[in-house]
C-alpha positions as CSV (number, residue, x, y, z in Angstrom):
1,X,31.2,-12.9,-15.8
2,X,29.3,-14.9,-13.2
3,X,25.6,-15.5,-13.7
4,X,24.6,-13.3,-10.7
5,X,26.7,-10.4,-12.0
6,X,25.2,-10.8,-15.5
7,X,21.6,-10.7,-14.0
8,X,22.5,-7.5,-12.1
9,X,23.8,-5.9,-15.3
10,X,20.7,-6.7,-17.2
11,X,18.6,-5.3,-14.3
12,X,20.5,-2.0,-14.4
13,X,20.1,-1.8,-18.2
14,X,16.3,-2.4,-17.8
15,X,16.0,0.4,-15.3
16,X,18.1,3.0,-17.1
17,X,17.6,2.0,-20.7
18,X,21.3,2.0,-21.4
19,X,22.9,0.2,-24.3
20,X,25.0,-2.9,-23.4
21,X,28.0,-1.8,-25.4
22,X,28.0,1.7,-24.0
23,X,29.0,1.0,-20.4
24,X,31.7,-1.4,-19.1
25,X,30.1,-4.4,-17.3
26,X,32.2,-3.8,-14.1
27,X,30.9,-0.2,-13.9
28,X,27.3,-1.4,-14.2
29,X,28.0,-3.9,-11.5
30,X,29.2,-1.2,-9.2
31,X,26.3,1.0,-10.1
32,X,23.9,-1.7,-9.1
33,X,25.6,-2.3,-5.8
34,X,25.5,1.5,-4.9
35,X,22.4,2.6,-6.8
36,X,20.3,5.2,-5.0
37,X,16.6,5.6,-5.7
38,X,17.3,9.3,-6.3
39,X,19.1,8.2,-9.5
40,X,15.9,6.9,-10.9
41,X,14.0,10.2,-10.8
42,X,17.1,12.0,-12.0
43,X,17.2,9.7,-15.0
44,X,13.5,10.5,-15.7
45,X,14.3,14.2,-15.5
46,X,17.0,13.9,-18.1
47,X,14.7,11.9,-20.4
48,X,11.5,13.9,-19.9
49,X,12.6,17.4,-18.6
50,X,9.5,19.2,-19.7
51,X,7.0,16.5,-19.0
52,X,4.7,17.2,-16.1
53,X,5.7,15.2,-13.0
54,X,3.2,16.1,-10.3
55,X,0.0,18.3,-10.1
56,X,-1.4,19.5,-6.8
57,X,-4.5,21.6,-7.1
58,X,-3.6,24.4,-9.6
59,X,0.2,23.9,-9.2
60,X,2.1,21.6,-11.5
61,X,5.8,20.9,-11.8
62,X,7.8,19.4,-14.6
63,X,10.4,16.8,-14.0
64,X,13.1,19.4,-14.5
65,X,11.5,21.8,-12.0
66,X,10.9,19.0,-9.6
67,X,14.7,18.1,-9.6
68,X,15.5,21.8,-9.0
69,X,13.2,21.7,-5.9
70,X,14.6,18.4,-4.7
71,X,18.2,19.6,-5.1
72,X,17.5,22.9,-3.3
73,X,15.9,21.0,-0.3
74,X,18.8,18.6,-0.2
75,X,21.2,21.5,0.0
76,X,19.2,23.0,2.9
77,X,19.0,19.7,4.7
78,X,22.7,19.1,4.3
79,X,23.4,22.5,5.9
80,X,21.2,21.5,8.8
81,X,23.5,18.5,9.2
82,X,21.6,15.7,7.5
83,X,24.0,13.1,6.1
84,X,24.2,9.4,5.1
85,X,23.0,7.0,7.8
86,X,20.6,9.5,9.4
87,X,17.0,8.5,10.0
88,X,14.6,11.4,9.4
89,X,11.0,11.4,10.3
90,X,8.7,12.8,7.6
91,X,5.3,14.0,9.1
92,X,3.7,15.7,6.1
93,X,0.5,15.6,4.1
94,X,0.2,14.4,0.5
95,X,1.9,17.1,-1.6
96,X,4.6,17.9,-4.1
97,X,6.6,18.8,-1.0
98,X,6.3,15.4,0.5
99,X,7.7,13.8,-2.7
100,X,10.5,16.4,-3.0
101,X,11.6,16.1,0.6
102,X,11.7,12.3,0.3
103,X,13.9,12.3,-2.7
104,X,16.1,15.1,-1.2
105,X,16.7,12.8,1.8
106,X,17.6,9.9,-0.5
107,X,20.0,12.1,-2.4
108,X,21.8,12.6,0.9
109,X,21.7,8.8,1.6
110,X,19.5,9.4,4.6
111,X,16.7,7.0,5.6
112,X,13.0,8.2,5.4
113,X,10.7,7.3,8.3
114,X,7.1,8.2,7.2
115,X,4.9,9.4,10.0
116,X,1.1,9.7,9.6
117,X,-0.1,13.2,10.2
118,X,-3.1,11.9,12.0
119,X,-1.0,10.5,14.9
120,X,-1.1,12.1,18.3
121,X,2.1,13.7,19.8
122,X,2.6,10.7,22.1
123,X,2.4,8.3,19.1
124,X,4.9,10.4,17.1
125,X,7.2,10.5,20.1
126,X,7.1,6.7,20.4
127,X,8.1,6.3,16.7
128,X,10.9,8.8,17.1
129,X,12.2,6.9,20.0
130,X,11.8,3.4,18.6
131,X,13.3,4.3,15.2
132,X,16.1,6.4,16.8
133,X,15.1,9.3,14.5
134,X,17.8,12.0,14.3
135,X,15.5,14.7,12.9
136,X,11.9,15.3,11.9
137,X,10.5,17.3,9.1
138,X,6.8,18.4,9.5
139,X,4.2,20.8,8.2
140,X,3.5,22.5,11.6
141,X,5.7,24.6,13.7
142,X,6.9,23.3,17.1
143,X,9.4,24.4,19.7
144,X,12.9,24.3,18.4
145,X,11.9,24.0,14.7
146,X,13.6,25.8,11.8
147,X,11.3,27.3,9.2
148,X,11.9,26.8,5.5
149,X,10.0,27.7,2.4
150,X,9.7,26.1,-1.1
151,X,8.5,29.2,-3.1
152,X,8.1,27.2,-6.3
153,X,5.3,25.2,-4.8
154,X,4.1,27.7,-2.1
155,X,4.9,25.3,0.7
156,X,6.4,25.7,4.2
157,X,8.1,22.9,6.1
158,X,9.8,22.8,9.5
159,X,12.9,21.0,10.5
160,X,13.7,19.9,14.1
161,X,16.7,17.9,15.4
162,X,16.2,15.0,17.9
163,X,18.8,13.7,20.2
164,X,19.6,10.3,18.7
165,X,22.8,8.8,17.3
166,X,22.8,9.1,13.5
167,X,24.6,5.8,12.9
168,X,22.7,2.7,12.1
169,X,22.7,0.6,15.3
170,X,22.8,-2.8,13.6
171,X,23.7,-2.5,9.9
172,X,26.0,-0.7,7.5
173,X,23.5,-1.1,4.6
174,X,22.3,1.9,2.6
175,X,18.8,2.2,4.2
176,X,16.3,4.2,2.2
177,X,13.1,3.6,4.1
178,X,11.9,2.5,7.6
179,X,8.2,2.0,7.8
180,X,6.7,1.7,11.3
181,X,4.2,-1.2,11.3
182,X,2.9,-4.1,13.3
183,X,4.5,-6.7,11.0
184,X,3.1,-10.2,11.2
185,X,3.7,-10.8,14.9
186,X,1.5,-8.0,16.2
187,X,4.4,-6.2,17.9
188,X,5.1,-2.7,16.4
189,X,8.4,-2.5,14.6
190,X,10.1,-0.8,11.7
191,X,10.3,-2.5,8.3
192,X,13.7,-1.7,6.8
193,X,14.2,-1.3,3.0
194,X,17.5,-0.5,1.3
195,X,17.7,1.3,-2.1
196,X,18.4,-1.9,-3.9
197,X,15.3,-3.7,-2.6
198,X,13.1,-0.8,-3.6
199,X,14.5,-0.9,-7.1
200,X,14.0,-4.6,-7.3
201,X,10.4,-4.2,-6.3
202,X,9.4,-1.6,-8.9
203,X,11.2,-3.7,-11.6
204,X,9.1,-6.7,-10.7
205,X,5.8,-4.7,-10.4
206,X,6.2,-3.0,-13.7
207,X,6.5,-6.3,-15.6
208,X,2.7,-6.4,-15.1
209,X,1.6,-2.8,-14.8
210,X,3.7,-1.5,-17.7
211,X,3.8,2.1,-16.4
212,X,5.4,4.5,-18.9
213,X,5.8,8.2,-19.7
214,X,2.4,8.3,-21.4
215,X,0.6,7.4,-18.1
216,X,-1.2,9.9,-15.9
217,X,-2.0,8.6,-12.4
218,X,-4.9,9.8,-10.2
219,X,-3.5,9.4,-6.6
220,X,-6.0,9.1,-3.7
221,X,-4.1,7.3,-0.9
222,X,-1.9,8.4,1.9
223,X,1.8,8.7,1.0
224,X,2.7,7.8,4.6
225,X,1.3,4.3,3.9
226,X,1.9,3.9,0.2
227,X,5.0,5.1,-1.6
228,X,7.9,2.9,-2.5
229,X,6.1,0.4,-4.8
230,X,3.9,3.1,-6.4
231,X,5.1,6.7,-6.4
232,X,8.7,5.6,-6.9
233,X,7.6,3.4,-9.8
234,X,5.6,6.1,-11.5
235,X,8.3,8.8,-11.3
236,X,11.0,6.3,-12.4
237,X,9.1,5.8,-15.6
238,X,8.3,9.4,-16.4
239,X,4.6,9.2,-15.6
240,X,2.5,12.2,-14.3
241,X,0.9,12.1,-10.9
242,X,-2.3,14.0,-10.0
243,X,-2.7,14.4,-6.3
244,X,-6.4,14.3,-5.6
245,X,-6.2,15.6,-2.0
246,X,-9.7,16.1,-0.5
247,X,-11.4,15.5,-3.9
248,X,-15.0,14.1,-4.0
249,X,-16.3,12.0,-6.8
250,X,-17.3,14.9,-9.0
251,X,-14.0,16.7,-8.8
252,X,-12.0,13.5,-9.3
253,X,-14.0,12.7,-12.4
254,X,-13.5,16.3,-13.8
255,X,-9.8,16.2,-13.1
256,X,-9.4,12.7,-14.6
257,X,-11.2,13.9,-17.8
258,X,-9.2,17.2,-17.9
259,X,-5.9,15.5,-17.6
260,X,-6.8,12.3,-19.6
261,X,-5.9,10.1,-16.6
262,X,-4.9,6.5,-17.5
263,X,-4.7,5.0,-14.1
264,X,-6.4,5.3,-10.7
265,X,-4.8,4.0,-7.6
266,X,-7.3,4.0,-4.7
267,X,-9.1,2.0,-2.0
268,X,-12.6,0.4,-2.0
269,X,-13.8,3.5,-0.1
270,X,-12.9,5.7,-3.1
271,X,-14.4,3.3,-5.7
272,X,-17.7,3.1,-3.7
273,X,-17.8,6.9,-3.8
274,X,-17.1,7.0,-7.5
275,X,-19.7,4.2,-8.2
276,X,-22.4,6.3,-6.4
277,X,-21.6,9.4,-8.5
278,X,-24.7,10.7,-10.5
279,X,-22.9,13.3,-12.7
280,X,-22.8,11.1,-15.8
281,X,-19.1,11.8,-16.3
282,X,-17.2,8.8,-17.5
283,X,-13.5,7.7,-17.4
284,X,-12.7,7.3,-21.1
285,X,-8.9,7.1,-20.8
286,X,-8.5,4.9,-17.8
287,X,-6.6,1.6,-18.6
288,X,-6.2,0.5,-15.0
289,X,-8.3,1.1,-11.9
290,X,-6.3,-0.5,-9.1
291,X,-7.8,-1.2,-5.6
292,X,-5.6,-1.9,-2.6
293,X,-5.5,-1.5,1.3
294,X,-8.4,-3.9,2.0
295,X,-10.5,-6.6,0.3
296,X,-12.7,-5.2,-2.4
297,X,-16.4,-6.2,-1.9
298,X,-18.0,-7.8,-4.9
299,X,-20.8,-5.4,-4.7
300,X,-18.5,-2.4,-5.2
301,X,-16.8,-4.1,-8.1
302,X,-20.2,-4.8,-9.8
303,X,-21.6,-1.3,-9.1
304,X,-18.4,0.5,-10.4
305,X,-18.3,-1.8,-13.5
306,X,-21.9,-1.1,-14.3
307,X,-21.3,2.7,-13.9
308,X,-18.1,3.0,-15.9
309,X,-17.7,-0.3,-17.8
310,X,-14.2,-0.5,-16.2
311,X,-13.1,-3.5,-14.2
312,X,-11.4,-2.8,-10.9
313,X,-8.1,-4.5,-10.6
314,X,-7.4,-5.9,-7.2
315,X,-3.9,-5.8,-5.9
316,X,-2.3,-7.6,-2.9
317,X,0.8,-6.4,-1.1
318,X,2.5,-6.2,2.2
319,X,5.1,-3.6,3.2
320,X,7.6,-6.4,4.0
321,X,7.5,-8.0,0.5
322,X,5.9,-5.4,-1.8
323,X,3.1,-5.8,-4.4
324,X,3.0,-9.5,-5.3
325,X,-0.4,-10.2,-6.7
326,X,-2.4,-8.2,-9.2
327,X,-5.6,-9.2,-11.1
328,X,-5.0,-7.6,-14.4
329,X,-6.7,-10.3,-16.5
330,X,-10.0,-12.2,-16.4
331,X,-11.5,-9.6,-14.0
332,X,-15.1,-10.4,-14.8
333,X,-14.6,-14.2,-14.4
334,X,-12.4,-13.8,-11.3
335,X,-14.3,-11.2,-9.2
336,X,-13.0,-11.3,-5.7
337,X,-9.5,-12.5,-6.6
338,X,-6.4,-10.4,-6.0
339,X,-5.0,-12.0,-9.2
340,X,-2.2,-14.3,-10.0
341,X,1.3,-14.0,-8.5
342,X,3.6,-11.6,-10.4
343,X,6.2,-13.4,-12.6
344,X,9.1,-12.9,-10.2
345,X,7.4,-14.4,-7.2
346,X,6.4,-17.8,-6.0
347,X,3.5,-18.8,-3.6
348,X,2.8,-21.8,-1.4
349,X,0.0,-22.6,1.0
350,X,0.2,-24.3,4.4
351,X,-3.3,-25.8,4.6
352,X,-5.5,-25.4,7.7
353,X,-7.3,-28.3,9.2
354,X,-10.8,-27.6,7.8
355,X,-11.5,-27.0,4.1
356,X,-13.6,-24.0,3.1
357,X,-15.8,-26.3,1.0
358,X,-15.6,-29.8,-0.6
359,X,-13.6,-28.4,-3.6
360,X,-11.5,-25.7,-1.9
361,X,-8.6,-26.0,0.5
362,X,-7.3,-22.9,2.1
363,X,-4.4,-22.0,4.3
364,X,-1.7,-19.5,5.2
365,X,0.0,-17.8,2.3
366,X,3.8,-17.8,2.0
367,X,5.7,-15.9,-0.7
368,X,9.3,-15.8,-2.0
369,X,11.0,-13.5,-4.5
370,X,13.0,-10.3,-4.9
371,X,12.8,-7.1,-3.1
372,X,11.8,-8.5,0.3
373,X,12.5,-6.3,3.3
374,X,16.1,-6.2,4.7
375,X,15.2,-6.3,8.4
376,X,13.0,-5.3,11.3
377,X,14.5,-2.3,13.1
378,X,13.3,-2.5,16.7
379,X,14.7,-4.9,17.8
380,X,17.0,-5.3,14.8
381,X,16.4,-8.7,13.2
382,X,17.8,-9.5,9.7
383,X,15.2,-10.8,7.3
384,X,17.4,-13.8,6.6
385,X,16.8,-15.1,10.1
386,X,13.0,-14.6,9.8
387,X,12.4,-16.1,6.3
388,X,12.1,-19.9,6.1
389,X,14.4,-20.8,3.3
390,X,13.4,-17.5,1.6
391,X,9.7,-17.8,2.2
392,X,7.8,-15.1,4.0
393,X,4.9,-16.0,6.3
394,X,2.1,-13.4,5.6
395,X,-0.4,-14.3,8.3
396,X,-3.1,-14.1,5.7
397,X,-5.4,-17.1,4.9
398,X,-6.3,-17.7,1.3
399,X,-6.7,-20.3,-1.5
400,X,-5.7,-20.6,-5.2
401,X,-8.0,-21.8,-7.9
402,X,-7.1,-24.1,-10.8
403,X,-6.1,-21.1,-13.0
404,X,-3.6,-19.9,-10.4
405,X,-5.7,-17.0,-9.1
406,X,-5.4,-16.1,-5.4
407,X,-8.3,-15.3,-3.1
408,X,-7.8,-13.9,0.4
409,X,-10.2,-15.2,3.1
410,X,-8.8,-13.1,6.0
411,X,-6.2,-12.8,8.6
412,X,-5.1,-15.9,10.5
413,X,-5.8,-14.2,13.8
414,X,-9.3,-13.3,12.7
415,X,-10.5,-16.8,12.1
416,X,-13.5,-17.7,14.3
417,X,-13.5,-21.3,15.6
418,X,-17.0,-22.3,16.4
419,X,-17.7,-25.9,17.5
420,X,-14.5,-27.0,15.8
421,X,-15.5,-25.3,12.5
422,X,-13.3,-22.5,11.1
423,X,-15.1,-19.5,9.8
424,X,-13.6,-16.4,8.1
425,X,-15.3,-13.1,8.9
426,X,-14.8,-11.7,5.4
427,X,-16.8,-14.5,3.8
428,X,-19.9,-13.7,5.9
429,X,-19.4,-9.9,5.5
430,X,-19.2,-10.3,1.7
431,X,-22.6,-12.1,1.7
432,X,-24.2,-9.6,4.1
433,X,-23.0,-6.6,2.2
434,X,-24.9,-7.9,-0.9
435,X,-28.2,-7.3,0.9
436,X,-29.7,-4.1,-0.5
437,X,-30.6,-2.8,3.0
438,X,-27.2,-3.3,4.5
439,X,-24.6,-0.6,4.1
440,X,-21.7,-2.4,5.7
441,X,-21.0,-4.8,8.6
442,X,-18.2,-6.2,10.8
443,X,-18.2,-9.9,11.8
444,X,-16.2,-11.1,14.8
445,X,-16.1,-13.9,17.4
446,X,-17.5,-14.0,20.9
447,X,-16.2,-16.4,23.5
448,X,-18.6,-19.3,24.4
449,X,-18.2,-21.8,27.2
450,X,-19.4,-24.8,25.1
451,X,-18.7,-23.9,21.5
452,X,-15.4,-22.0,21.9
453,X,-16.7,-19.0,20.0
454,X,-19.9,-17.9,18.4
455,X,-20.3,-15.5,15.5
456,X,-21.4,-12.0,16.1
457,X,-21.9,-9.1,13.7
458,X,-22.3,-5.3,13.9
459,X,-24.5,-4.0,11.0
460,X,-25.0,-0.5,9.6
461,X,-28.2,-0.2,7.6
462,X,-29.0,1.8,4.6
463,X,-30.8,5.0,5.6
464,X,-33.5,4.8,2.9
465,X,-36.4,2.4,3.2
466,X,-37.9,0.2,6.0
467,X,-35.1,-1.0,8.4
468,X,-34.2,-4.6,8.7
469,X,-34.7,-6.5,12.0
470,X,-32.2,-8.9,13.5
471,X,-34.6,-11.8,12.8
472,X,-34.7,-10.8,9.1
473,X,-30.9,-10.6,8.9
474,X,-30.6,-14.1,10.4
475,X,-33.2,-15.5,8.0
476,X,-31.2,-14.0,5.1
477,X,-28.0,-15.6,6.4
478,X,-29.7,-19.0,6.7
479,X,-30.7,-18.8,3.0
480,X,-27.2,-17.9,1.8
481,X,-24.8,-19.7,4.1
482,X,-24.2,-22.9,6.0
483,X,-25.9,-23.0,9.4
484,X,-22.7,-22.8,11.4
485,X,-21.9,-19.5,9.6
486,X,-25.1,-17.8,10.7
487,X,-24.4,-15.0,13.3
488,X,-25.6,-15.9,16.8
489,X,-25.9,-12.2,17.8
490,X,-26.6,-9.2,15.6
491,X,-26.2,-5.6,16.7
492,X,-27.5,-2.6,14.6
493,X,-25.0,0.2,14.9
494,X,-24.5,3.7,13.5
495,X,-21.0,3.1,12.2
496,X,-18.2,0.5,11.9
497,X,-14.9,1.4,13.6
498,X,-12.1,1.6,11.1
499,X,-8.4,2.6,10.9
500,X,-8.1,6.3,10.1
501,X,-6.0,6.2,7.0
502,X,-6.4,2.7,5.4
503,X,-10.1,2.3,6.4
504,X,-9.5,-1.3,7.5
505,X,-12.2,-2.6,9.8
506,X,-11.1,-2.7,13.5
507,X,-12.4,-6.2,14.4
508,X,-13.4,-6.9,18.0
509,X,-11.3,-9.4,19.9
510,X,-13.2,-12.4,21.3
511,X,-14.7,-11.6,24.7
């Protein structure tokens, strides 16, 4: 057997837990080539049929019941005409139904195109057109829709056909997932993932997270934006997922204690909310509190740790390449780091012209490893033609300390160039957010005839206490930062504009 084939066999054994002497190697080789993500949850259902898979409100389903729902939906969708190679839009809120529909589509070898429920009709139409979507499944009734019900979970969904060719326009691969995103070039496109790439990702991620059937996960993020490296991993290992839809801190804490939750997967917004809770409830069973979507402010880490004595684990991932850095060790000594690179991945840095400081050189982050995306969909570009000898250009600027821990400074396009000095907005924001009278802020560049750009900041003040003046904010910055990093203009605002789902700051363009 060739080395590559042997590695594939070992990977299949790792995923399914089979014994090496029970299955012929050639069969395993074929299983790997044609493996569908649906097989992973089906395997969990066989191993843990009575184990709770998902809880939504007062409704919970076991793995066995979930498979019954998935198979019933798959039968319905097959009767509607869904088949292998179709691209189906899924515009649905976080729910048991969202998960069941996704796996039902995968069982039929159809590709799932997640669509955020917050998008306007014109935006949904753009995605449907760009992704050549053949059908759409949603939670609201529209003209031409067929109504269907999942009585086991008290959920309705609506199915509607769209006039596009079901065949893949550029590839015969078994596509599982096409996520509409801006990519690294700024132009909207679809990131294509096959079943095999998703399976590679969760295998690499779990070498660090060690998810197993004893875990219960509190889920707080949007499934339209987070699914293949998380939900798929949890369900492939027999873990239970608690969907905390619309929960506030008190109810999240009650549910976490009631269900003995072991893991929280959330954003800095949620951790800020939990850190401010005054109920006195703790999180005694949590072994991992993972933060993602945006940079975690040091102040949030410190406040949450003081409240619960639990370190927040920062994670760094991109839809094109998956979850590639996690700070599961040395949290207290490495506050602000997204951790070290996962064992299966490699990192390199292309340095920028100016160092961050005398002892720190930063630059654009490049990664290589398994499970990277297969292609961009519109226009179709194979990943092989985009990767530089296997390396993916992230567009993120960062640095690595002597212990191999990665720190993110910001996006390459966000760097402010003032009088030849490069300044990263997040560095200034992190310092300003430490001020007790500042709730949050947004730093950006403003065009300047002589200096190129000058630094500007919008500041939201804490409501309690005497308000800060612009002069006082500048004086605080002069005490904490180099003179060229002090904002030239400061504007007190009521709120910072952010993206609807991921709560990322919408940074102003230089003007």
